[in-house]
Each structure stands twice: as structure tokens, then as C-alpha cells.
C-alpha positions in Angstrom: -22.2 6.3 39.3 -19.9 7.4 36.4 -22.3 5.7 33.8 -25.4 7.4 35.3 -23.6 10.8 35.4 -22.5 10.5 31.7 -26.0 9.5 30.7 -27.4 12.5 32.6 -24.9 14.7 30.8 -25.8 13.2 27.4 -29.5 13.7 28.1 -29.0 17.4 29.1 -26.8 18.1 26.1 -29.1 16.5 23.6 -31.9 18.5 25.2 -30.0 21.8 24.9 -28.8 21.2 21.4 -32.1 20.0 20.1 -33.9 22.9 21.7 -31.6 25.3 20.0 -32.2 23.7 16.6 -36.0 23.6 17.3 -36.0 27.4 17.9 -33.9 27.9 14.8 -36.1 25.9 12.4 -39.3 27.4 13.8 -38.0 30.9 13.1 -35.9 30.2 9.9 -38.6 31.6 7.5 -38.7 34.9 9.3 -37.0 38.0 8.0 -34.5 37.8 10.9 -33.8 34.5 12.5 -34.2 34.5 16.3 -30.7 32.9 16.7 -28.0 34.4 14.3 -26.2 31.7 12.3 -22.8 32.5 13.7 -24.1 32.3 17.3 -25.9 29.1 16.6 -22.8 27.6 15.1 -20.6 28.5 18.1 -23.2 27.0 20.5 -23.3 23.8 18.5 -19.5 23.6 18.6 -19.5 23.9 22.4 -22.2 21.3 22.8 -20.4 18.9 20.4 -17.2 19.1 22.4 -19.2 18.3 25.6 -20.9 15.4 23.8 -17.5 14.1 22.8 -16.4 14.3 26.4 -19.5 12.5 27.5 -18.8 9.6 25.1 -15.0 9.3 25.4 -14.6 9.8 29.2 -16.8 7.0 30.1 -15.8 3.6 31.4 -14.8 1.0 28.9 -17.2 -1.4 30.6 -20.3 0.4 29.2 -22.4 -0.3 26.2 -21.0 0.9 22.9 -24.3 2.0 21.5 -24.2 5.1 23.8 -20.6 5.6 22.8 -21.5 5.6 19.1 -24.5 7.9 19.5 -22.6 10.4 21.6 -19.7 10.6 19.1 -21.9 10.6 16.0 -24.1 13.4 17.2 -21.0 15.3 18.4 -19.3 15.2 14.9 -22.6 16.0 13.3 -23.2 19.1 15.3 -19.5 20.1 15.0 -19.5 20.1 11.3 -23.1 21.5 11.2 -22.0 24.4 13.5 -19.0 25.3 11.2 -21.3 25.4 8.2 -23.6 27.8 10.1 -20.7 29.9 11.0 -19.6 30.1 7.3 -23.1 31.1 6.4 -23.2 33.8 9.1 -19.9 35.2 7.8 -21.2 35.4 4.3 -19.0 32.7 2.8 -22.2 30.7 1.7 -24.0 33.4 -0.4 -27.3 31.8 -1.4 -29.6 28.9 -0.8 -27.9 26.8 -3.4 -24.6 27.1 -1.6 -26.4 26.1 1.7 -27.9 23.1 -0.1 -24.6 21.9 -1.5 -22.8 22.4 1.8 -25.4 20.7 4.0 -26.9 17.9 2.0 -23.9 15.4 1.8 -23.5 15.5 5.6 -27.2 15.3 6.2 -27.5 12.2 4.1 -24.6 10.5 6.0 -26.1 11.2 9.4 -29.6 10.3 8.4 -28.5 6.8 7.4 -25.9 6.4 10.3 -28.3 7.5 13.0 -31.0 5.3 11.5 -28.7 2.3 11.7 -28.0 3.2 15.4 -31.7 3.5 16.0 -32.6 0.2 14.5 -29.9 -1.6 16.4 -30.9 0.2 19.6 -34.5 -1.0 19.2 -33.3 -4.6 18.4 -31.1 -4.4 21.6 -33.8 -2.8 23.7 -32.0 0.4 24.2 -35.2 2.3 23.7 -34.2 5.8 24.9 -31.0 5.9 22.8 -32.9 4.5 19.8 -35.6 7.2 20.2 -33.0 10.0 20.2 -31.1 8.6 17.3 -34.3 8.0 15.1 -35.6 11.5 15.9 -32.3 13.2 14.8 -32.3 10.9 11.8 -35.8 11.9 10.7 -35.0 15.6 11.4 -32.0 15.3 9.0 -34.2 13.6 6.4 -36.8 16.3 6.6 -34.1 19.0 6.3 -32.9 17.3 3.1 -36.4 17.3 1.7 -36.8 20.9 2.6 -33.8 21.9 0.6 -35.1 20.4 -2.5 -38.8 21.0 -2.3 -40.3 24.1 -0.7 -43.5 22.2 0.1 -41.6 20.6 3.0 -41.4 23.4 5.6 -39.1 23.7 8.4 -41.8 22.8 11.0 -41.3 19.1 10.4 -37.5 19.5 11.2 -38.4 21.5 14.3 -40.9 18.9 15.5 -38.3 16.1 15.3 -35.8 18.1 17.3 -38.6 18.9 19.8 -39.0 15.2 20.3 -35.3 14.8 21.0 -35.4 17.8 23.3 -38.4 16.4 25.3 -36.9 12.9 25.6 -33.5 14.2 26.6 -35.0 16.7 29.1 -37.3 14.0 30.6 -34.5 11.7 31.3 -32.1 14.4 32.5 -34.8 15.5 34.9 -35.4 11.9 36.1 -31.8 11.3 36.8 -31.4 14.7 38.5 -34.5 13.9 40.9 -33.2 10.4 41.4 -30.0 11.7 43.0 -31.4 14.8 44.5 -34.0 12.9 46.5 -31.6 10.0 47.3 -33.7 7.6 45.2 -37.0 8.5 46.7 -38.5 10.1 43.5 -38.0 8.0 40.4 -39.7 9.0 37.2 -41.0 6.0 35.1 -38.2 4.6 32.9 -35.4 6.6 34.5 -34.3 4.3 37.2 -30.6 3.5 36.7 -30.7 0.2 38.5 -33.0 -1.2 36.0 -30.9 -0.2 33.0 -27.6 -1.8 33.9 -25.7 -3.3 31.1 -23.5 -6.3 31.5 -21.6 -5.7 28.3 -17.9 -5.2 28.6 -15.4 -4.1 26.1 -12.4 -6.3 26.3 -8.9 -5.0 26.0 -7.5 -8.1 24.3 -6.2 -7.9 20.8 -8.9 -10.3 19.6 -11.9 -8.3 20.8 -14.0 -6.0 18.8 -13.0 -2.3 18.8 -16.2 -0.5 19.8 -14.7 2.8 18.7 -14.6 1.6 15.2 -18.3 2.2 14.6 -17.8 5.9 14.7 -14.8 5.7 12.5 -16.7 3.8 9.9 -19.5 6.5 10.0 -16.8 9.2 9.5 -15.7 7.2 6.4 -19.2 7.4 5.2 -19.2 11.2 5.7 -16.1 11.9 3.7 -17.3 9.6 0.9 -20.6 11.3 0.8 -19.1 14.6 -0.1 -17.6 13.4 -3.4 -20.2 10.7 -4.1 -23.0 13.2 -4.1 -21.3 15.2 -6.7 -20.9 12.2 -9.0 -24.6 11.3 -8.6 -25.8 14.9 -9.1 -27.2 15.3 -5.6 -25.0 18.4 -5.3 -23.9 20.7 -8.2 -20.3 21.5 -7.2 -17.5 20.9 -4.8 -16.5 24.0 -2.9 -15.4 25.4 0.5 -18.7 24.9 2.1 -18.1 21.1 2.3 -14.7 21.4 3.9 -16.2 21.5 7.5 -17.5 17.9 7.0 -14.2 16.7 5.7 -12.0 18.3 8.2 -14.2 17.6 11.2 -14.3 14.0 10.2 -10.5 14.1 9.9 -10.1 15.5 13.4 -12.5 13.0 14.9 -10.9 10.2 12.9 -7.5 11.0 14.6 -9.3 10.9 17.9 -10.8 7.5 17.0 -7.2 6.4 16.0 -6.0 7.3 19.5 -9.0 5.5 21.1 -8.3 2.5 19.1 -4.8 2.4 20.5 -6.4 2.7 23.9 -8.6 -0.4 23.0 -5.4 -2.3 22.0 -6.4 -2.5 18.4 -3.2 -1.6 16.5 -4.5 -2.6 13.0 -7.7 -0.6 13.1 -5.9 2.4 14.7 -3.4 2.4 11.8 -6.3 2.2 9.3 -8.1 5.2 10.8 -4.8 7.1 10.8 -4.6 6.4 7.0 -8.2 7.5 6.3 -7.7 10.7 8.3 -4.9 11.6 5.9 -7.4 11.2 3.0 -10.0 13.4 4.7 -7.6 16.3 5.3 -6.2 16.0 1.7 -9.8 16.1 0.3 -10.6 19.3 2.3 -7.3 20.8 1.1 -8.2 20.2 -2.4 -11.6 21.9 -2.0 -9.8 24.9 -0.5 -7.2 25.0 -3.3 -9.3 27.2 -5.7 -9.0 30.0 -3.2 -5.3 30.7 -4.2 -5.1 28.9 -7.6 -7.6 29.0 -10.5 -6.8 25.5 -11.8 -7.5 22.2 -10.0 -4.5 20.6 -8.2 -2.5 17.6 -9.3 -1.4 14.7 -7.1 2.0 12.9 -6.7 1.5 9.5 -8.2 4.4 7.8 -6.3 2.7 8.7 -3.0 -0.6 7.3 -4.0 0.8 4.0 -5.3 2.7 3.5 -2.1 -0.4 4.4 -0.1 -2.3 1.7 -2.0 0.4 -0.8 -1.2 0.3 0.1 2.6 -3.5 -0.3 2.5 -3.2 -3.7 0.8 -0.7 -4.9 3.3 -2.9 -3.7 6.2 -5.9 -5.5 4.6 -4.0 -8.8 4.5 -3.2 -8.5 8.3 -6.8 -7.5 9.1 -8.0 -10.7 7.4 -6.4 -12.5 10.3 -9.0 -10.7 12.4 -11.9 -11.2 10.0 -12.4 -11.6 6.3 -15.0 -8.7 6.2 -12.5 -6.2 7.7 -9.8 -7.2 5.2 -12.2 -7.0 2.2 -13.4 -3.6 3.3 -9.8 -2.2 3.2 -9.5 -3.3 -0.3 -12.0 -0.5 -1.3 -9.4 1.9 -0.1 -6.6 0.2 -2.1 -8.8 0.7 -5.2 -9.6 4.3 -4.1 -5.8 5.2 -4.0 -5.3 3.6 -7.3 -8.2 5.5 -8.8 -6.8 8.8 -7.5 -3.3 8.0 -8.9 -4.8 7.3 -12.3 -6.6 10.7 -12.5 -4.4 13.8 -12.6 -7.0 15.9 -10.8 -7.6 13.4 -8.0 -10.7 14.0 -6.0 -12.3 16.0 -8.8 -12.5 13.2 -11.3 -15.2 10.6 -11.8 -13.2 7.5 -11.1 -12.3 8.4 -7.5 -15.9 9.7 -6.9 -17.2 6.4 -8.1 -15.1 4.7 -5.6 -16.5 7.1 -3.0 -20.0 5.8 -3.7 -18.7 2.3 -3.2 -17.0 3.2 0.1 -20.1 4.9 1.3 -22.2 1.8 0.8 -19.5 -0.5 2.2 -19.0 1.7 5.3 -22.7 1.7 5.9 -22.8 -2.1 5.9 -19.8 -2.3 8.1 -21.4 0.2 10.5 -24.5 -2.1 10.7 -22.3 -5.2 11.3 -20.1 -3.6 13.9 -23.0 -2.0 15.8 -25.2 -5.0 15.8 -22.3 -7.3 16.9 -21.8 -5.4 20.1 -24.1 -7.9 21.8 -22.4 -11.2 22.4 -25.6 -13.1 21.6 -26.2 -11.2 18.4 -23.5 -11.8 15.8 -23.5 -11.3 12.0 -20.9 -13.6 10.5 -17.8 -11.8 9.5 -15.4 -14.6 8.7 -13.7 -14.1 12.0 -10.8 -16.6 12.5 -11.1 -18.2 9.1 -7.5 -17.2 8.0 -6.3 -17.7 11.6 -7.4 -21.4 11.3 -5.6 -21.8 8.1 -2.4 -20.6 9.7 -2.9 -22.8 12.8 -1.0 -25.7 11.2 1.8 -23.5 9.8 5.1 -24.0 11.4 6.6 -21.0 9.9 4.0 -18.4 10.9 2.7 -18.7 14.4 0.1 -16.2 15.6 0.7 -14.6 19.0 -1.8 -15.5 21.7 -2.8 -12.6 23.9 -0.4 -9.8 24.7 3.2 -9.7 24.0 4.5 -11.1 27.2 8.1 -10.8 26.3 8.0 -7.0 25.7 8.6 -4.9 28.8 5.4 -3.8 30.5 6.4 -0.2 30.9 4.7 2.1 33.4 0.9 2.3 33.5 0.5 2.7 29.7 -2.9 1.6 28.5 -2.1 2.0 24.8 -1.1 -0.5 22.1 2.1 0.1 20.3 1.9 2.8 17.6 5.2 2.2 15.9 3.4 0.7 12.9 1.7 4.0 12.1 4.9 5.9 12.8 6.9 3.9 10.3 4.1 4.1 7.7 4.0 7.8 8.0 7.7 8.0 7.3 7.1 6.0 4.1 4.3 8.3 3.0 6.1 11.5 3.7 9.3 10.3 1.9 7.4 9.3 -1.2 5.3 12.4 -1.2 8.3 14.6 -1.9 9.7 12.5 -4.7 7.8 14.4 -7.3 9.8 17.4 -8.4 7.5 20.4 -8.6 7.7 24.0 -9.9 9.5 26.1 -7.2 7.6 29.1 -8.4 4.2 27.3 -7.7 4.8 25.0 -4.7 1.1 24.5 -4.2 0.5 23.2 -7.8 0.9 19.6 -6.5 -1.0 18.4 -3.5 2.0 17.7 -1.1 1.2 19.8 2.0 -1.4 17.4 3.6 0.8 14.3 2.8 3.9 15.8 4.4 2.4 17.8 7.2 -0.3 15.4 8.4 1.3 12.0 7.5 4.9 12.9 8.2 4.3 15.3 11.0 1.1 15.2 13.0 0.5 11.4 12.9 4.2 10.8 13.6 3.8 13.1 16.7 0.9 10.9 17.7 3.0 7.8 17.3 5.8 9.4 19.4 3.4 10.4 22.1 2.0 6.9 22.4 5.6 5.5 22.4 6.4 7.9 25.3 3.3 6.7 27.2 4.6 3.2 26.8 8.0 4.1 28.3 9.9 4.0 24.9 12.0 7.1 25.4 14.4 6.9 22.5 11.7 5.8 20.0 9.4 8.5 21.1 12.1 11.1 20.9 12.9 10.1 17.3 9.3 10.1 16.2 8.7 13.5 17.7 11.8 15.0 16.3 11.1 13.7 12.8 7.5 14.7 13.0 8.4 18.3 13.9 10.9 18.3 11.1 8.3 17.2 8.5 5.8 19.8 9.8 8.2 22.7 9.6 9.6 21.7 6.2 6.2 21.0 4.7 4.7 24.3 5.7 7.7 26.4 4.6 8.9 24.6 1.5 5.6 23.2 0.1 3.3 25.8 1.7 5.0 28.5 -0.2 5.9 30.4 2.9 9.6 30.9 2.0 9.1 31.7 -1.6 11.7 31.0 -4.3 14.6 32.1 -2.1 16.2 30.4 0.9 17.6 32.0 3.9 20.5 31.6 6.2 18.1 31.1 9.1 16.5 28.1 7.4 19.9 26.5 7.1 20.8 27.1 10.7 17.5 25.5 11.8 18.1 22.4 9.7 21.6 22.1 11.1 20.2 22.2 14.6 17.8 19.3 13.6 20.9 17.4 12.2 22.7 17.8 15.5 19.8 16.4 17.4 19.4 13.5 14.9 23.1 12.8 15.4 22.6 12.2 19.0 19.6 9.9 18.2 21.8 7.9 15.7 24.4 7.4 18.5 21.7 6.2 20.9 20.3 3.7 18.3 23.6 1.9 18.4 22.4 0.5 21.7 18.8 -0.3 20.4 18.8 -2.2 17.2 20.4 -2.4 13.7 17.1 -1.4 12.0 16.6 1.7 14.2 20.2 2.7 13.5 19.6 2.5 9.7 16.3 4.4 10.1 17.8 7.3 11.9 20.9 7.3 9.7 18.9 7.4 6.5 16.7 10.3 7.9 20.1 12.2 8.1 20.1 11.9 4.2 16.7 13.7 4.1 17.8 16.5 6.4 21.0 16.9 4.2 18.8 17.3 1.1 16.7 19.9 3.0 19.9 21.8 3.9 21.3 21.7 0.3 17.9 22.9 -1.0 17.9 25.8 1.5 21.2 27.1 0.3 20.4 26.4 -3.4 23.1 23.8 -3.8 21.0 20.7 -4.2 22.5 18.3 -6.9 20.1 16.9 -9.4 18.4 13.7 -8.2 19.9 13.7 -4.7 16.6 14.6 -3.0 14.8 11.8 -4.9 17.5 9.3 -4.0 17.5 10.2 -0.3 13.7 10.0 -0.1 13.8 6.6 -1.9 16.4 5.1 0.5 14.6 6.5 3.6 11.3 5.3 2.3 12.5 1.7 1.7 14.1 1.5 5.1 10.9 2.9 6.7 8.9 0.3 4.7 10.9 -2.5 6.1 10.4 -1.2 9.6 6.6 -1.0 8.9 6.6 -4.6 7.8 8.7 -5.7 10.7 6.5 -4.0 13.2 3.4 -5.5 11.7 4.8 -9.0 11.6 6.2 -8.8 15.1 3.0 -7.6 16.5 0.9 -10.4 15.0 3.3 -13.4 14.7 5.7 -15.1 17.2 9.3 -15.2 16.4 11.3 -12.9 14.2 9.9 -13.2 10.7 11.4 -9.8 9.9 13.7 -9.1 12.7 14.7 -5.6 13.8 18.2 -6.8 14.6 20.2 -6.8 17.8 22.0 -3.7 19.1 25.3 -2.8 17.3 26.8 -2.0 20.7 25.6 -4.2 23.6 26.0 -3.1 27.2 26.3 -5.7 29.9 22.9 -6.4 31.5 20.9 -4.1 29.2 18.3 -5.7 26.9 19.6 -9.2 27.6 16.2 -10.5 28.6 14.1 -9.5 25.6 13.9 -13.0 24.2 13.3 -14.9 27.4 12.0 -12.7 30.3 8.2 -12.4 30.7 6.8 -9.1 31.7 3.4 -9.4 33.5 1.2 -6.7 35.0 0.8 -7.1 38.7 -2.8 -5.9 38.7 -4.0 -9.1 37.0 -4.7 -12.2 39.0 -3.7 -14.3 36.0 -0.2 -12.7 36.1 0.3 -13.7 39.7 -0.8 -17.2 38.9 1.6 -17.3 36.0 4.5 -16.2 38.2 3.5 -18.8 40.8 3.6 -21.5 38.1 7.1 -20.4 37.1 8.4 -20.5 40.7 6.9 -23.9 41.2 8.7 -25.2 38.1 12.1 -23.9 39.4 12.2 -20.4 37.9 13.3 -17.1 39.5 11.2 -13.9 39.2 11.4 -10.2 40.1 8.3 -9.1 42.0 7.1 -5.9 43.7 6.8 -5.7 47.5 5.8 -3.2 50.1 9.3 -1.8 50.0 11.5 -2.4 46.8 11.6 -4.9 44.0 13.1 -8.3 45.0 14.3 -11.5 43.3 12.5 -14.6 44.5 12.5 -18.4 44.3 10.5 -21.2 45.8 12.3 -22.4 49.0 11.4 -26.0 48.2 13.2 -25.8 44.9 17.0 -26.0 45.7 17.9 -25.5 42.1 16.0 -22.3 41.8 17.4 -21.0 45.1 20.9 -21.7 43.9 20.1 -20.0 40.5 18.9 -16.9 42.4 22.0 -16.9 44.6 24.4 -17.2 41.6 22.6 -14.5 39.6 23.5 -12.1 42.3 27.1 -13.3 42.7 26.6 -12.9 46.4 29.2 -13.6 49.0 28.3 -15.8 52.0 28.2 -12.6 54.2 25.2 -11.4 52.1 22.7 -14.2 52.6 19.2 -14.4 51.4 16.1 -14.1 53.5 12.9 -16.1 54.0 9.4 -14.8 53.5 6.0 -16.4 54.4 2.5 -15.1 53.9 1.1 -16.1 57.4 2.2 -17.4 60.7 -0.1 -20.4 59.9 2.8 -21.7 57.8 4.9 -21.9 61.1 2.1 -23.3 63.2 3.6 -26.9 63.0 6.8 -25.6 64.5 5.3 -23.2 67.1 6.6 -25.3 69.9 10.1 -24.5 68.8 9.7 -20.8 69.4 9.4 -19.1 72.8 6.0 -17.5 73.6 7.7 -14.1 73.7 9.1 -14.4 70.2 5.8 -15.8 68.8 3.9 -12.9 70.4 6.5 -10.5 69.0 6.0 -11.9 65.5 2.3 -11.6 65.7 2.5 -8.0 66.7 5.2 -7.1 64.2 3.8 -8.7 61.0 2.8 -8.0 58.4 5.1 -5.1 57.9 8.4 -4.1 56.2 10.3 -5.5 59.3 12.5 -8.6 58.9 13.2 -10.5 62.1 16.5 -12.3 62.5 16.0 -15.4 64.5 18.3 -18.3 65.3 18.4 -21.2 62.8 16.7 -24.3 64.2 14.6 -27.3 63.5 11.7 -25.0 62.5 13.5 -24.6 59.1 12.7 -28.2 58.2 8.9 -27.6 58.6 9.1 -25.2 55.6 10.4 -27.8 53.2 13.6 -26.0 52.4 15.7 -29.1 52.1 19.1 -28.5 50.5 18.3 -24.9 49.7 18.7 -24.0 53.3 22.4 -23.5 53.0 21.9 -20.5 50.7 19.4 -18.8 53.1 20.7 -16.8 56.1 23.9 -17.7 58.0 24.8 -20.9 59.9 23.5 -19.2 63.0 20.5 -17.2 62.0 17.9 -16.5 59.3 15.9 -13.2 58.4 12.2 -13.9 58.0 9.2 -11.6 57.6 5.6 -11.4 56.3 5.4 -8.6 53.7 2.6 -6.0 54.0 1.8 -6.4 50.3 -1.3 -8.2 49.0 0.3 -9.3 45.7 3.3 -10.8 47.4 1.3 -12.6 50.1 -1.1 -13.9 47.5 1.8 -15.3 45.5 3.2 -16.9 48.7 -0.1 -18.5 49.3 0.0 -20.1 45.8 3.7 -21.1 46.0 4.6 -21.6 49.6 7.4 -19.9 51.5 9.8 -18.1 49.2 13.6 -17.3 49.3 14.1 -13.5 48.7 17.1 -11.4 47.8 17.2 -7.8 46.4 16.8 -7.5 42.6 20.1 -5.7 42.0 23.7 -6.8 41.6 25.6 -6.8 44.8 26.8 -3.3 45.8 24.4 -1.4 43.7 21.4 0.7 44.8 18.0 -1.0 45.5 15.7 -1.6 42.6 12.6 0.6 42.8 11.0 0.0 39.3 10.3 -3.1 37.2 12.3 -1.5 34.4 15.4 -1.6 36.6 14.9 -5.3 37.3 14.9 -5.8 33.5 17.9 -3.6 32.9 20.1 -4.9 35.8 19.4 -8.7 35.8 18.4 -9.1 32.1 17.9 -12.8 31.2 19.0 -14.0 34.6 15.4 -14.0 35.7 12.5 -15.9 34.1 9.8 -13.2 34.6 9.1 -9.9 36.1 5.8 -9.0 37.8 5.4 -5.3 36.8 3.8 -2.7 39.1 5.5 0.6 38.2 7.4 2.4 40.9 7.8 0.9 44.2 6.2 2.5 47.3 9.5 2.8 49.1 13.0 3.7 48.1 14.8 1.7 50.7 14.7 -2.0 51.7 13.1 -3.4 54.8 14.1 -2.8 58.4 16.0 -5.7 60.0 15.5 -6.4 63.7 17.9 -8.8 65.5 15.8 -11.1 67.7 18.3 -13.9 68.2 18.2 -13.4 72.0 14.4 -13.6 72.2 14.3 -17.3 71.3 17.2 -18.2 73.7 14.9 -18.6 76.6 17.0 -16.2 78.7 14.9 -13.1 79.0 17.7 -11.4 81.0 19.7 -11.3 77.7 16.8 -10.0 75.7 18.2 -7.6 73.0 16.5 -5.9 70.0 18.6 -3.8 67.7 17.9 -2.2 64.3 20.8 -2.8 61.9 21.1 -2.2 58.1 20.0 -4.9 55.8 23.5 -5.2 54.2 24.9 -6.2 57.6 22.6 -9.1 58.2 
């Protein structure tokens, strides 16, 4: 249903947008256009946002061709609309300005949509291929129209008319399909005949299907400067900024979606390229307030090239093609650092041409390889195979099972990008500039975007993963970089500093002091990371009061940058390789029971059947595990493993008056001993279970039928045993795999019940072998206990049922 709804929305939006452009190009040669440029631009912006919604808010189990087409047309119409708004507001004065503004973007989307169309036809996605090819041909005709008046606007309008008709036809077909409850089906619009079996996997080794759009955005930004070098456009100016900044905004969105797809490396790469896009747009805006072209901080660009190179090496573990592609950006950063005017010089623009071609080829490879039976070789697994025999570097297989599975987060860890942004921001401010002309050097986008916005993104993802301290630090540092970058390097505070600025910096220092204290309980590296940022804030404070010693700011930035660089490498290594190649270090102050299980305890999501099977194997082999139930989290062991039951008993340091209980998944497990129970008790158990009610029944020979052996002395009292069938599908399925289990509460004796898997991890630490994680428990209290010892005595006259607290069993 969701897929059909999204396709209907896409068809309707493509019909509406194409109809708008059809009307525009049919009337463009009139004295007064039927649709004013500003109004057309605003409408295209609205449609582009809805198209982005249609692409992003769909299930990850649908075909990526639709996703790529939605997002590609969305960013096309977004940038296109802003250019029309600039024209309507008089920023673009003549036809030459319109040509220079529109052609680089049109070239990109002509090629990108043509690639999507070809792949669509090859994969038999005819409808999407027709829409993509028609928009591509419309863009090609519009390019020709700008350079030769013999090509009228009618050809452009005709192509958009095709898109409008195709989109309108399929929107009408899907509307009638649901309105008539499948009685009226227009030819080719039956959703049941167009189901796709393609799935986007969430594992780290799968292809990131959002990457195709990210590669197209790389083509777009490269086209702006490459067209200038090749003479396609005559100048670089403000009219091309919409393409650059729209691609930067969408690139940040692709970065977030890549984290959603569990692809940390490509998400980091797209975060890096978004910085370059915003910096390029900033450079084109620079002539508005300064007559000369800006210069660039060389230390920043050299470090940026190093980060790209390291990321390329790690991406080669995924595929050789991906790693080689990133080397183009290494050369690009070096080319910019070698040219004092950066984006305006021929060297970087030559690399833009190379990046455009490489991105186009990568787009074709990524888009074509979305089908499992259609694969272009990319060298996938070549480097991984070489490392398979290495004893020092061992690649991780699957998810990081030793890291806490926190909450319901569906994002990969974003700490790599957060640390990298700290490196970039610190090295960006190492170049001492003229305080009277703070904008003379391009620093604002490096500090505000890299140090601020992307660090906020990393903090938000860390918060979604349940990393409260790390997210707080990233968000605090991101806000600090944004404020300082806009005031100091944006020229907002001029050459004088104020008392209010100093007070604000002191407030940040106080917050950072609290973070430094908290990192004592996290790791040595995090302690040094937060402590060295204090040096940065001190330099900001001294600069605000005009008391900054010569060289102090550069030394502070260098120290913080080096510490952040180590954190960046450590996060990369620990996300790819097993063991501690570059350890983060243990906490300086260790609290009892906190963090003790990081090296041993597995954390498995309860929603996966493979996780339950993994827990079952651990229990069969004599392990103890924390699991969710219909009440609170409990600590369990297989009742036929006396060593495991004893381990669970000792981990709680329980006294004999607080015995463990017994759980089964069905009364069939007690069928062999049914003759040992009175009919009344048996009927009562059938009526009461499954439920959160534990029945206390006399100990007897029936215990031997469950295979408890020597472990029975740890369960119940010498007179009775508490037994129940939980009303929880995960727990009962686990018992089906393992057999009857021995259960106790997952908390030290005397403490409150454990209602979240994080509490199991914090309270028991490495005393358990694994935790089955399912977020907050449905109840905040343990099960109800019913005393049924008299029911099985055979003396109905002494029948007694009483509800007593679990702690008194």
C-alpha cells in the first residue's frame, strides 16, 4: 500500500510540475509570460519538497530506481526554481546571465537522467525510464535553445508534455484502482503486476542505494566549475550558487540517509563533499562584498586531502572502485591548496572535469548494480580477501555485537564524521588573517559548516543511538563553532570585542567543564578530546578581550586537531576491524558495574529471529543472558546446565530466601509428569497461563522430568517452586529452542526491577554473556505470584490461593 501510494504521489507531482513547465515554455516567447518567473520558481520549490518526501519516506524494501529518480528530479526542480526566482527579482539581468546560470545544471541533469532512463529500460522499469528520458531530452533541448535561436522552446514544452501525460495517466490509473476497489484497471497501471522483489539490506556490506543521488550531486557541483574551464559558460557568478547550495543541502540529506542505511564510510564522504559545495557557493557570493577573489587556508585543504585519502583506503575494503573514486577528491583538495584563488583557478577546475566524468561513471555503476543479477565488477572484496589471512587486522563480520544496542535507533554511528569535523574546523583557523578584513580568507564555510552544522548532525545521530554524553559534547562544540565562526570570521563583531562575547564564551567553558568531568567515566581519549577543546575556548576568550598571546591560538588549534585526528582514526579502525588497533582507552574513573561488559557482553536486537537463536545457543552452552519478558527484564539460564544456573545465582549474590523461579513455554513440557498434579491444579494452570502470573507449587518428582539435575537446589525452596508460562512471544520462542529455563530478576538484590536493556548492561556488566535488547519493558513491576501449594495436596478443604509480593516467595 505504501509503495502504491508513493508512486501515485510521484506520478501526480511529476504531472503537475511538467505541466507548469510546459505552459512556461509554450509562452516564454511572449511579451509577458503566462506564469511569472518568481511564481514559477516558488511552485517548483514546493513540488521539489514533495518529491523529496515521496522518495525518502518510502519503505527501504522498494526499488532504488524510483528513489534515485524522485530525488534527482527534486534537486533539479529545487535549483531550477531558485534560478527562476533570481531572474524574477532582477538578479539575472540578460539572456547571457540566464544561460550561464542554467546551462551547467542542465548539462548535469541531462546526463544523469539519461543514465537513469537507460538503466530503467534495461531493468524493465518502463514508466520510470520514460519519465527520466523525457525530462532528460527536455533539458537537452533547453541547452540547445540557449545557444541557438533556431531551437525554439516548443521542443522543450513537448518533452515536458510527455512527462505530464505519462504522470497524469498513471496517477489516474492508480486513483481509479483504489476508488473502484480494483474493478477498473487502466492498462499498465495494475500495482499487483509491478511488484519488485528487490530489497535494500541494512548490513554494512550491502550497497547504499542513496549513494546514486549523492554521486549525481557531485556531478552537479563539478559541472559549475568545469563548464567555465571548457568555455561552455563565460563566467562564475551568483546565478550558479543555487545549483551548488541546493546540491549541498541535499548532500547533507544523503549523508543522513546513508547513516540510516548503515553505511558509515559513504555517509562521511558525502558529509565531506557537502562542505566543498557550500564553500564553492560562498566563493561565488564573495564578490558581492569584496572586489578581489578570496584566498584559501592551505593547512585546512592539506588536512582535508589527508582525510579523503584515509577514507579512500577504508573504502577500498568495500570495493576498489569506490576507493579510487575518492582519490579524485584527494587530488582536488591538493589542487585548490596549490592555487591561491581556489575555485577560480584552472587547476581545480580541471579536477572538476575529471570528477564530473568519474561521478557519471560511478552513477551508472551504482544504478545498474541495483539488480542482484546485473553486476558491473567493482573489485568488491579484493582487499578484504588480502586481509583475510592477516592476524593483526581482522575485519568485523556484520554488526558490532559488543556495542550496546541502544533504544530503537536505526542509524549507523556518526562519530567518525564528528571527529573529522573537529579536525577540519581546528585547522581552518590556524591561518592568521587580517582582523580588518575577516572575509579575505575563506574560513566561514569551513568553520560554520564543518565545525558546526555537521557536528550537530553527528551529535543528533549519537543522541538517537542513546549516547547521551557524546551527543551533548558534539552539539555543544557544534554550537560553539557556529557562533564563533559567524561572529569572528563573518565580520559581525568588527575589530572590537565586547564584554558580552566574553561572558558567552565563559558560559560555554562552564558547560565544557561539566563534560570534561563526565568523560572521566567514559574513556581517556574522550577526556583528552574535551580537555583540549577547552584550550580552543580559552583562545576564543583571550581574543575577545584583546589579550591573545602570539601563537597561542595556533598552538591550541594544532593540539586539538591532532587529538581529534587520533579519535577519527580510532573510530574508523574500530568500526571496520575487530580488536583495539587504536584504542580509545578505558575510563579514568571506573564505577562498579558500569561499562564492565563492553569487551564481552553481546547486545542483540530482540526483533531478529537470528538474535533469539544466538541467545539460545549461548544458553545451551552454559551461558547466562538478560532477556525481555511480558513484565521486566530477567536473567536466565538453561535449567539443564547446573553450571549456568549456579553462575546466575552467584551473579546476583542472592540469599537462599530469594530463590530463582522456573519458566516453561507450554504445558506440553509438563505432560510426562501430568499424573503428579491434581486435576484441579492442572486445570488452574491451563486457565492462568500464559500470563504474568507465577504459581508457587510444591516441589515433587515432576521436577526431574524437566532435566534440572543438580541445578534444582538453586531453584525455589526445599518445599516449593515458582513456575509460569510468560505471555511474551520472544521469551516463549527462546524456551522452545532451549527448553525450560531458570529465571531471576536482572538486578542486584535489593535494587529496583530492570525495565530497559541498558539497565541490564549497567547493573550486571560482564556478569552476563549476552543481552537480548527490546527497549523499555511493557511493565514496571515484576510478575504476580500466586501461592498454590494447597491445590496439589489433594485436600480441597484446605484450598488456599493468596497473592504475595515476589520478594517474599
